N, C-alpha and C positions, 0 to 999 in steps of 0.2 A: 817704250820700248817694244818692239811689236812681235806679235806670237814666234814668226822665225828667229827673231834673235834672241830670246827665249830658251827656244830648243836649239839654237847651235849652242849657246854657252852650257846650255845641260850635257848637249854631247861632246863638247870638248873635254869637261872635267868630269863626268861621270862614269862609272863604269855600264858597259852595254849589256845587263844583266836583263835588262827588260824592251821590248820592243813595241812602244805606247802608238796609239793612234796619235795624228798629228794635230792636236787640239791642245792649248795651254790654257788651262782652266783657272779663274782669278777672283770668281765669290759663286756662292752655294747659297739657297734658299730651300728649303724643302724637297719636292722632286727635280729641282731648277737648279742649273750652272750656267756661268757666263763665264766665257775668255776673253783674254785680256784685248780683243776690239769691241769687246760689249753685245756680243754674239750669243743669243740665250738656245738653250738647249736641255732637253731632259735626259737625265741621269737614269738612262736602266740598268748600272752594275753595281751600284751602289756600294763603292769600293770592295766587291766579293761580299755583300752583305754585313759589311760594318757599319753602312748608314742605314739601320732600320727605320730608326727614330726621323730619317732625313736632315739634311745639311742644315749645318748651326740651327739647331733647335734650340729654342728661345731660354726652356728652363734646364738645358744641358750648358748655356754659354753662362748662365747666371751660376747655376754650380762650379762650374770652373771658372770663374771668374771670382767672385767670394771665396772662393779656397783657395785661388791662387794668392792672394793676397794676405793670407792669412799665415799656412805653412804647407811647404809643396812635398817635403821628404826628410822622413827621419830615419829610415831603417826600419828594420825589426830590430836593433838593436834596444831599442825603446818602443812602448804603447803609443799610437795615437789613439786619438779623438774621433774618427772618422768610420775605422776599421772593422771594428765591433759591428756596427749598425749595420755597415754593408755587407759582411759576411751572414750576419741573422738575414737579412731581407733573402739574399741569395740562398741560402738553406733553406728557410720556410717556402719560399718560392716555388722550389726545386720538390720538395719534401725531402731533404737528405738532412743530416746531422752536421756536419764538419765540411768546410771547405778550404782549398789551400790556393792561395791567391798569387800569380805572378804576371807576368806582362804580357809577351805574344803568344799567339795561338801557336805556335810550336814550342815553345817553354810548357805553354798546358802539356800538350802532348808529353814533352821529353818526364814532366814530373808525373805525368798518369805510366809512363814506363815503368819506371825506378818504383812508384810505389807498387806496381804491379806484381816486380819481380819481387821486391823486400816482402809485400804480401806471399807469395809463394812459398820463402824461405820461412817467413816467422809463423808464418798462421797452416801453410798446408803443407809443412813438411818436404819442399823440394831438394833434393841434396844440393849445397851452394854451387852455384855456375853451371846449374844445370836446365834453370826456368827457361820455357819457352812461351813466347807470346803469338798466339796465329792473328794475322792479316789478310786481308783482299788484296785479289789481281785491282789494279788500278787507282788505287786507292791513292789518294792524298792528303799528308796530315803536317805539311810541315816541309822545311829544305834543312835541317841538321843532318849531319853526319850520320847520326843515328837512326835517325826517319828516312832519309834516301837511302839507307841502307836496306831497309823491304819496301822500298816503290818497285814497281815493273815496270815504269817509265824511264827507257834508257837514255832520254834526254837529263834528268834529272841526279844521273849516275854518272856519265862520262866523265872520267878525269878524275875523281873524287877520292876513289879506293885507298885504302884496305878499309871493308866496312863490316858495321858489327854485327856478329854474331849473334842469334836466339831468337831469330822469327822465321816463324812458318808460313807460309803464303798458299791460299788456297783461292779458286774462283768467286767472287761476289756473287750473290742468290742463289747460292748451293748450300743447304743446309746438311745432306747429305755429305758432304765435302768435308765442315766443319767436324761431323761424327766421325769421320776415318782420321781427322788429324788431332783429336786431342788425345793424348797420352798422360801417364801418370804425373807427367813434366810440364803439363800446361799451366801456365799461369793465367793467362787472359786470354780473350777475344777481344781485339780493339777494331769497330769498325763504325763507319759514316752511316747514318742510316736511310741519306739518299745521297749518292757519291757525286758531289758537284762538280770537282776539276775536271773528271775524268767527261763528264758531259752531261751533268743530271740524269743520272740514272736510278730510277727508282724501281726498290726489287719488288717482287711479285708480292701481292696480299699473305701474309701469314710469315714470312719468311722469317722477320725477325724476331715474330714469338718463337718459332721452332727453337731459333739459334739461343734465343734466353732457357728456354728451357732445357736444352742441350747445359749450355754453362751450369745451370744451377745442378743438374743431376750428378754432373763430374767437377762438381765442386771449382770451375772454373769463373774467374771475374770476366762480367759482360761489362763491357767500356764503351762506352757513346760519343765518339765525337761527332757534339754539334756544335763547333766551332762555326760553320755557317750556316747550319740548320736552326740552329736554336735563335730563342727568342721571337716567336713569329713568324719565322720567314715560309715555312711550309703549310702556314693556314692551321698550326697548332702548337703552342707556345714551345712543344719541344717535340720533333719529329717522329719520334718513340711514342708518342701518344697516340698517334695513326693504330698503334698495335695495342694499345694499352699495355707497355709496359715497363718496368722501371729500371734503368739498368743499377747494376751496382757502382758504378761510376759515370758520371757525365764530365764532358771535357768543354769546357766553353771559351770564346774568345772575344771578335770582331765587333758583334755588336753591342757585348758586353762596356766598353768603353763609348758608347755615345757616337762613334763617329769624330772622337776628338782627343782621342789616349788610349793608349796599349791598356788594353785589360784584361787577363783570362787570368783561368782560376779551374781546378780540378774538384768536382763536388761528390761527397761520398759519404759511407757510413762512419761512424766512430769506430768500429773494430776496423774496417781497412785503413782508416785517417792513422790510429793508432800504431802504425809499423814505421811513422817520422819521429822522431825526438830531435832534441836543440844539436844545433851542427849537422846532421844529416842530411838537410837541401835548405834550400834557401836563394834570395835573390836581394841586391839592394832595394831595387826600386818595386819590387812586389809587396802590396799591399801598402804603398805609398798612401796618404791621404790625400791628395788629390785624385788618385783613381779612385780610392775608394767613395768620395762623394760625388766624381760624375759617372760609378758603377752602379752606386744606389738610385740615383737620378734616373737614369736607363733606364733600367728593371721598372720603377714606378712609370715613367711613360709609357712602356709597351703593354703594361697592363691597363691604366689609369684612361689612358687613348684608345683601347680596345683594338690596337693594332694586330692581334691574332685574328679578330674577327675580320677586320678590314683585307688581310690578306688573304683571308679565304674568298672575301669575296671577290675582290678585285681580281685576285690569280684567276677563280673560275670563271671570269668575264673577260680578261684577257686570254687565258687559255681556247674558252670558245672562239673567239673571233679568229685566233690562229689558226684553226683547225678548219677556219673558211678558206684559206690562201690557197689559188690553184697552181701555185709554181707544182710542174709535174718535178722539178728536183729535190720536193721535203719528201725527206724519207719517212720522220715523225717529228710529232711535236709531243713532250711529255713533262710530267715534272708535278708539285703540287704548291698550292700557293702562290707565292709568288716568286717563286724558285722553278725557271721554264726555259727546257734547252730544247731548240731549233734544231734537227739534223738533216744533213742537205746528202743527197745521194752524190756519189764523184761524179762531177761533171768539170767544166772549166773555167768554172767561179768558184772559187773558194771563199768559207763563212770569213777569212777576212775582207774579202773585197766587199762583201755585201755589209761591213762593217762599217767598211770608211764611205761607202754610200750611203749608208743610214745616218753617218756625220754630216752629211750635204743637207742631208733634210732633220737637222738637229736632233737627234737624237743617236745618245751615247751609250753603246752596250759593246761587248767585248767577244771574239770567238774563244772558244777551249778545242783544241788540237784546230785540227784541217777543213775541217766539216760541223763545226756544231755552233751553232749562235745561243749564246745566254742572256737569257733575258730577266735581270732581277731590279724591279726599280724601289726606291727604298716605301716601306710598309705604310706612307703617308698617302701615298697616292688616292687621286679620287675616280668617280667615274668618268667626268669631262676629262681627266687626263690620260685614262687610259682608253678612251676613245681618240683623242687627238692623235696618241704616239701609236694605236694601230692604222690612222690614216697614213700614216707617211711608212710605216713599215709595209703597209700593202703595197704602195706606189713604188716599194723598193724591190720587194721581193713578190710580189704579185697573185 
């Protein structure tokens, strides 16, 4: 069947909640994907950083197939023989004591919100139903009703109210605004160390440390949403490590599933995690043996294959090359590691149009908003592949 027929079929029966580029992908390996006509492209989106280990990594596929033939699901009504080892690896890698596994990134965020609120009531002594969680403008933490309730993006909220209360929004990258927003009822501060979906906005050096210190001073949980920035994407294992801080809680997803399965988790201290009791929170699929086997392998690959170091080196190489582009409509190139945003000034060509032109040159990337192109290839990319990609980017963007 032709690519057009595949697209027609999807459009005929699927809800139109996405606007994909007109390419039908059929196969992938490493940083490369092939469409249904056999054309080869470089994937420079990595499914929004879910493919840090590359497409169809052989160790992940092996873990997937071996476990799938044995046991896939037990629910948490019973123990399984894979979950414990995964949780141990996750906690020791992060330097935390307890993890609570879920499925999607949004579920991870919801879990963190529930945990923070209950911690506020049980541990901090906030009056019932008065807990506040501080968030940043232009955040992106997911798509559930509660999460979009504290989004500042109108398109994410239109038609979905009424919204969940209990959230206070402040400007991103403004420590003084955080200080002013904290009250006796503040349970947590939820922040992306780098705002990815907003356009790869990197805060000023020292911002996260100031925010962290402020939270510590006021007995407020510092929660880092590293769903997109975690596991090597920014040239550190976790983006918070750029400022040498250890949050009270991490939220992980995307790359934790190795690009083949939805795996997410919060990771925190035993004291914070103790607010959960049997029946207070759960998920039928969360912590299933298939996800655990994949998650454990996904972490091992990041560490054993030194993908963090590679992300740092290849990211620096790509960033340096992108900054040589002569297009007068480029406003800024920014990012860390292999999470890079190229922002355009307002003119007659949108980021989407550039992405469509890059597709014709066998580069697949995606715009965010109207003016920003995001480049985020799998962390397995090498120097030759970075050079190959830049030649085509230079041809299209100039």
